[in-house]
C-alpha positions in Angstrom: 0.2 -0.1 0.0 1.0 3.6 -0.9 2.0 6.0 2.3 -0.2 8.9 2.7 1.9 11.4 1.2 2.6 9.4 -1.8 -1.4 8.6 -2.3 -2.2 12.6 -1.9 0.7 12.9 -4.4 -0.4 10.7 -7.0 -4.1 12.5 -6.4 -2.3 15.9 -7.5 -0.8 14.4 -10.3 -3.9 12.9 -11.6 -5.6 16.6 -11.3 -3.3 17.9 -13.1 -4.1 16.1 -16.2 -7.8 16.5 -15.4 -7.5 20.1 -15.3 -5.8 20.0 -18.8 -9.4 18.3 -20.0 -11.9 20.0 -18.6 -10.3 23.3 -19.4 -9.8 22.5 -23.1 -13.6 21.4 -22.7 -14.7 25.2 -22.3 -11.6 27.2 -22.9 -12.0 27.0 -26.8 -16.0 28.0 -26.0 -15.1 31.4 -25.1 -12.7 32.2 -28.6 -15.5 31.4 -30.9 -16.3 34.4 -32.0 -12.6 35.4 -32.6 -12.2 31.4 -34.1 -15.1 32.1 -36.2 -13.7 36.0 -37.6 -9.8 34.1 -38.2 -11.0 31.3 -40.3 -14.2 32.7 -41.6 -16.5 29.5 -39.9 -20.3 29.9 -39.4 -22.3 29.1 -36.3 -22.1 25.2 -37.4 -18.5 25.3 -38.5 -18.1 26.7 -34.3 -20.2 24.1 -33.0 -18.1 21.7 -35.2 -14.4 22.5 -33.4 -15.9 22.4 -30.0 -18.1 18.8 -30.9 -15.2 17.4 -32.9 -13.6 17.1 -29.4 -16.6 16.0 -27.2 -17.6 13.7 -29.6 -14.3 11.6 -30.2 -13.5 11.5 -26.2 -17.1 10.6 -25.7 -16.7 7.3 -28.5 -13.3 6.4 -27.0 -13.1 6.8 -23.3 -14.8 3.3 -22.9 -12.2 1.7 -24.8 -9.6 3.8 -23.3 -10.8 2.5 -19.9 -10.7 -1.0 -20.9 -6.9 -0.4 -22.6 -5.5 0.3 -19.5 -7.0 -1.9 -17.4 -5.2 -4.4 -19.4 -1.8 -2.7 -20.3 -1.3 -0.8 -17.7 -3.0 2.6 -16.0 0.2 4.9 -16.2 1.3 4.0 -19.7 -1.8 4.4 -21.2 -2.3 8.2 -19.2 1.5 9.2 -20.7 0.7 7.9 -23.9 -2.9 10.2 -24.0 -0.5 13.3 -22.6 2.0 12.6 -25.6 -1.0 12.6 -28.1 -3.1 15.4 -26.9 0.1 17.8 -26.7 0.8 16.4 -30.6 -2.9 17.4 -31.4 -3.0 21.0 -29.4 0.1 21.7 -31.3 -1.4 21.2 -34.9 -4.5 23.3 -33.9 -2.6 26.0 -32.8 -1.0 26.0 -36.1 -4.5 25.2 -38.4 -4.4 27.3 -41.3 -8.3 26.9 -41.8 -11.6 25.0 -40.4 -10.9 21.7 -41.6 -7.7 21.1 -40.3 -8.5 22.6 -37.2 -11.7 20.4 -36.5 -9.5 17.3 -37.6 -7.3 18.1 -35.0 -9.7 18.9 -32.2 -11.1 15.2 -33.1 -7.0 13.8 -32.4 -6.9 15.9 -28.9 -10.0 14.4 -28.5 -8.1 10.6 -28.8 -5.4 11.8 -26.5 -7.9 12.9 -23.8 -10.0 9.6 -23.6 -6.7 8.1 -22.2 -6.9 11.0 -19.7 -10.1 10.8 -18.1 -10.9 7.5 -17.4 -7.5 6.4 -16.2 -7.0 9.3 -14.2 -9.9 8.4 -11.7 -8.9 5.2 -11.9 -5.4 5.7 -10.5 -7.1 7.8 -8.2 -9.8 5.0 -7.1 -7.0 2.4 -7.3 -4.5 4.6 -5.0 -7.1 5.0 -2.4 -8.6 1.7 -0.8 -10.5 2.9 2.0 -13.5 4.3 0.9 -13.8 7.3 3.3 -10.7 8.4 1.9 -11.6 7.6 -1.6 -14.9 9.7 -1.5 -13.1 13.0 0.0 -10.5 12.3 -3.0 -13.2 12.0 -5.6 -14.5 15.0 -4.2 -11.4 17.1 -4.8 -10.7 15.7 -8.2 -14.1 16.6 -9.6 -13.7 20.4 -7.3 -10.6 20.8 -10.1 -12.5 19.1 -12.9 -15.0 21.5 -12.1 -12.6 24.6 -11.2 -10.8 23.5 -14.9 -14.5 23.4 -16.5 -15.5 26.7 -15.3 -12.1 28.4 -15.2 -11.6 28.0 -18.7 -13.2 31.0 -20.0 -11.4 33.4 -17.9 -8.3 32.1 -18.8 -9.2 31.8 -22.6 -10.5 35.6 -22.3 -7.0 36.8 -20.5 -5.1 34.7 -23.4 -7.4 36.1 -26.5 -6.8 39.6 -25.0 -3.1 39.6 -24.9 -2.2 36.4 -27.6 -5.0 35.5 -30.2 -6.6 32.6 -30.1 -4.1 30.4 -31.3 -2.4 30.8 -27.6 -5.6 28.9 -26.2 -3.9 25.9 -27.7 0.1 26.5 -27.1 -1.0 27.3 -23.4 -1.4 23.1 -23.5 2.2 22.2 -23.7 3.7 23.5 -20.1 0.8 21.4 -18.7 1.7 18.7 -20.4 5.4 18.5 -19.7 4.4 19.2 -16.0 2.1 16.5 -16.0 4.1 13.2 -17.9 7.6 14.2 -15.8 5.2 13.9 -12.9 3.4 10.9 -13.5 6.9 9.5 -14.6 8.1 10.0 -11.0 5.2 9.8 -8.8 2.5 7.5 -10.3 2.9 3.5 -9.7 1.5 1.1 -12.6 -1.0 -0.6 -11.7 -3.4 -3.1 -14.2 -6.5 -5.1 -13.9 -6.0 -8.3 -12.6 -8.0 -10.0 -15.7 -7.1 -8.5 -19.1 -10.3 -7.8 -21.3 -10.7 -8.0 -24.6 -11.0 -4.9 -27.0 -15.0 -5.2 -28.2 -14.5 -3.3 -31.7 -17.9 -4.2 -32.5 -18.9 -2.2 -29.6 -17.1 0.6 -30.1 -18.2 0.8 -33.8 -21.2 1.2 -32.9 -20.8 3.6 -30.1 -19.4 5.5 -32.1 -21.9 5.8 -34.6 -24.7 6.2 -32.5 -22.8 9.7 -30.8 -21.2 10.6 -34.1 -25.3 10.6 -35.7 -27.3 11.9 -33.0 -25.1 15.1 -32.5 -24.4 15.5 -35.9 -28.6 15.2 -36.6 -29.0 18.0 -33.4 -26.2 20.3 -35.5 -27.0 20.0 -38.8 -30.9 19.8 -37.6 -31.4 23.9 -38.4 -29.9 23.6 -41.9 -31.4 20.5 -43.2 -34.8 20.6 -41.8 -35.9 18.7 -39.1 -38.9 16.9 -40.8 -36.4 16.8 -44.3 -35.6 13.4 -45.1 -32.1 13.8 -44.8 -33.4 14.9 -41.4 -35.8 11.3 -40.8 -33.1 9.5 -42.2 -30.5 10.7 -39.4 -33.5 9.8 -36.6 -33.8 6.5 -38.0 -29.9 6.1 -38.1 -29.7 6.6 -34.7 -32.7 4.2 -33.6 -31.2 1.6 -35.9 -27.4 2.1 -34.7 -29.0 1.9 -30.6 -30.4 -1.1 -31.3 -27.8 -2.6 -32.9 -25.1 -1.6 -30.4 -27.6 -3.1 -27.6 -28.1 -6.1 -29.0 -24.6 -6.7 -29.8 -23.5 -6.3 -26.4 -26.0 -7.9 -24.9 -24.4 -11.3 -26.9 -21.2 -10.2 -26.2 -18.9 -12.3 -23.3 -17.0 -9.3 -22.8 -18.9 -6.3 -23.7 -17.7 -2.2 -24.2 -20.7 -1.3 -22.0 -23.1 -4.4 -20.5 -26.5 -3.1 -20.9 -27.5 -5.3 -17.7 -25.7 -2.3 -15.7 -28.4 -0.3 -16.2 -30.8 -2.3 -14.5 -29.6 -0.5 -11.5 -31.8 2.5 -11.3 -29.0 4.1 -9.1 -26.3 3.5 -11.7 -28.4 4.7 -14.6 -29.9 7.4 -12.4 -26.1 8.7 -11.5 -25.7 8.2 -15.6 -28.0 10.5 -16.5 -27.4 12.6 -13.6 -24.4 13.3 -15.3 -25.7 13.7 -18.7 -27.9 16.2 -17.4 -25.9 18.5 -15.4 -23.1 18.7 -18.5 -25.8 19.6 -20.7 -26.6 22.5 -18.1 -23.1 23.8 -18.1 -22.0 23.8 -21.5 -25.3 24.9 -22.5 -24.8 28.1 -19.7 -20.8 28.7 -21.2 -21.9 28.6 -24.7 -25.0 30.7 -24.5 -22.8 33.0 -21.8 -20.2 34.1 -24.3 -22.6 34.5 -27.3 -25.0 36.8 -25.5 -22.1 39.0 -23.9 -20.2 39.1 -26.6 -22.5 39.5 -29.8 -25.4 41.0 -27.9 -23.7 43.1 -25.0 -20.6 43.5 -27.0 -17.8 42.6 -23.8 -14.8 41.0 -24.8 -13.7 37.8 -24.4 -11.9 39.1 -21.2 -14.8 40.2 -19.6 -17.4 37.5 -21.0 -14.9 35.3 -18.9 -14.3 36.9 -16.3 -18.3 36.9 -16.2 -17.8 33.4 -15.3 -15.9 33.9 -12.2 -19.0 33.2 -10.0 -19.6 29.3 -11.4 -15.8 28.9 -11.2 -16.3 29.9 -7.7 -19.1 28.0 -6.9 -18.1 24.5 -8.8 -14.6 24.8 -6.6 -16.0 25.6 -3.1 -18.7 22.9 -3.3 -17.1 20.2 -5.1 -14.6 19.1 -2.1 -17.4 19.6 0.4 -19.8 17.8 -1.5 -17.4 14.4 -1.4 -17.3 15.0 2.1 -20.8 14.8 2.6 -21.4 11.6 0.2 -18.1 9.5 2.6 -20.8 10.9 5.4 -24.5 10.2 4.7 -24.4 9.1 1.2 -25.6 10.8 -2.6 -28.8 11.8 -2.2 -28.5 15.2 0.0 -26.1 17.1 -2.3 -27.9 16.0 -5.6 -30.6 17.5 -3.9 -28.8 20.3 -3.4 -27.3 20.2 -6.9 -30.7 19.9 -8.3 -32.1 22.8 -6.3 -29.4 25.0 -7.4 -28.9 24.1 -11.8 -32.8 24.4 -11.5 -32.9 28.2 -9.8 -29.9 28.9 -11.9 -31.9 28.6 -15.0 -35.1 30.1 -14.0 -33.1 33.4 -13.2 -32.6 33.8 -17.0 -35.9 32.0 -18.5 -36.8 36.3 -19.2 -33.2 37.3 -20.5 -33.0 40.5 -22.4 -30.5 42.8 -23.8 -30.8 44.5 -20.6 -31.0 41.8 -17.8 -29.4 43.2 -15.0 -25.2 42.5 -14.8 -26.6 41.2 -10.9 -28.9 38.7 -11.7 -26.5 37.5 -14.5 -23.7 36.6 -12.2 -26.0 35.7 -9.5 -27.4 32.8 -11.9 -24.1 31.7 -12.6 -22.9 31.4 -9.5 -26.0 29.2 -8.4 -25.6 26.9 -11.5 -21.3 26.7 -10.0 -22.7 25.9 -7.0 -25.3 23.3 -8.4 -22.4 21.6 -10.7 -20.1 21.6 -7.8 -22.4 19.5 -5.6 -23.2 17.4 -8.6 -20.2 15.6 -9.5 -18.6 14.1 -6.2 -21.9 12.0 -5.6 -22.6 11.1 -9.7 -19.3 9.9 -10.0 -18.7 8.2 -6.7 -22.1 6.0 -7.3 -20.8 4.5 -10.9 -17.3 4.1 -9.6 -18.8 1.9 -6.6 -21.6 0.2 -9.2 -18.8 -1.7 -10.6 -15.9 -4.3 -9.0 -12.7 -2.2 -7.9 -10.8 -4.4 -11.1 -13.4 -2.7 -13.5 -12.7 0.9 -12.1 -11.4 2.0 -15.0 -14.3 0.9 -17.0 -16.9 2.6 -14.7 -14.8 6.2 -14.8 -15.5 6.0 -18.5 -19.2 5.1 -18.3 -19.4 8.5 -16.3 -17.1 10.3 -18.1 -18.7 9.3 -21.4 -21.6 10.5 -20.0 -20.4 14.0 -19.2 -18.9 14.8 -22.8 -22.3 13.5 -24.3 -23.4 15.6 -21.8 -21.6 18.5 -23.3 -21.8 17.4 -26.8 -25.6 17.9 -26.5 -25.6 21.3 -24.8 -23.1 22.8 -27.7 -25.5 21.6 -30.0 -28.6 22.1 -28.3 -27.5 25.8 -28.0 -26.2 26.1 -31.2 -29.3 25.4 -32.6 -31.1 28.1 -30.6 -28.9 30.9 -32.6 -28.7 29.5 -36.2 -29.3 32.5 -38.3 -30.1 34.6 -35.3 -29.2 38.5 -35.5 -27.4 39.4 -32.2 -30.2 42.0 -31.5 -32.3 38.9 -31.4 -30.1 36.5 -29.4 -31.1 37.4 -25.9 -34.9 36.2 -26.8 -33.5 33.0 -28.8 -31.9 32.1 -25.8 -34.9 31.5 -23.3 -35.7 28.2 -24.2 -31.6 27.6 -23.3 -32.4 28.9 -19.6 -35.6 26.9 -19.2 -34.1 23.4 -20.5 -30.6 24.4 -18.1 -33.7 24.7 -15.4 -35.1 21.3 -16.9 -31.5 19.9 -16.1 -31.7 20.7 -12.4 -35.0 19.0 -11.7 -33.9 15.9 -13.7 -31.2 15.5 -10.9 -33.2 16.9 -7.9 -35.5 13.6 -9.3 -32.3 11.5 -9.9 -31.7 12.2 -6.3 -34.9 10.3 -5.3 -33.6 6.9 -6.2 -30.4 7.4 -4.9 -30.2 4.7 -1.6 -27.4 6.6 0.4 -25.9 2.7 1.4 -24.9 2.4 -2.4 -22.8 4.9 -2.5 -20.4 4.0 0.0 -20.7 -0.2 0.0 -20.8 -0.1 -3.7 -23.8 -2.2 -5.9 -24.2 -5.2 -6.5 -23.7 -5.2 -10.4 -24.3 -8.0 -12.5 -20.8 -8.5 -13.4 -20.0 -8.9 -10.0 -22.2 -11.3 -9.8 
């Protein structure tokens, strides 16, 4: 067993990598108007710049977790860092939107090797359930801080160095993480190697790509057009095929029986809802403040500071609450705060009080902070310890799917909308944010406190 000091050092190294993944998920948001001007990209192109990253990341997370369990978590973790760094350099030098979108997809490949693997490393380094719950709270706090701090960091970089600096900033973080992981992170792997599920991986990628693609391209092709209807049919067929194939494989990418547990399914659904709310908030904030109110990117980023503060303060608090009483109370608080934040802005106008905007962002940030630890802890304890990489990957997949859906839904609200009409067009978005909070609130009612700390008797454990 690792010493206490070594265990918390491992957590710090993993948190550094998670800060990078979370930061890159949102730092680009505040730079979208500048990227659009620099590369002559319309709204749909800007959506793909964000979602190319999140889609690939969501598609590959589970396979990356399985690879880490098989070949070694530290090895895959370091490979992900190197891949992410190389793709970031291509993003920084991209001469066109097409190259940037492709490079963002490559970034997603590297990032998929970081998120679930970092969580698996933390889980295996923290054998005590109470200590592990606290560590997950800190991990979630850092991830939440990175997601919320992205717009602030991006605004500062844009003010002085231009949009390409949004990708150059990754280089020093990656270098530090590679060095520290080699020095402090022990190698670990699952006792029994699992086979890769290529059919399941392909079908999962198709499902996610078609669903998000239809949401992004829907305003252009028409929601009831033949192309749109073909997209719906394709998503339904791919989903049915995925469930059928996975149900019949001995070692599936994602065993559908796992979702028979209301607690585990609720955690995954809650993760999707929380990240839909967060990404919609960040993107709507960026476009509203920069295009409607003509704020600078830096000012628009600074406006999200209350969100970052709320997420950072409440995530470790939530982790301690999970360790003491289980996930229900922090989930109730998360749902309530997110709902309140969304409702604050359902009557948004071009002249809405700045105080009301900041209060809404604070409420959503507090809700986000309370949500991450119980969702993550429930999902991790829903599978045996040897499957920690897959457990983390399922939760992370849900998060990234939520991020991709949030971007697509927010973009659909503003396509072909003039700056003067954006505030009114955003109102359905804030209603959706509030609805996501209600969904998290409902998820809390199916959570059973003892299952958060004792673990679920998943089908795979039987």
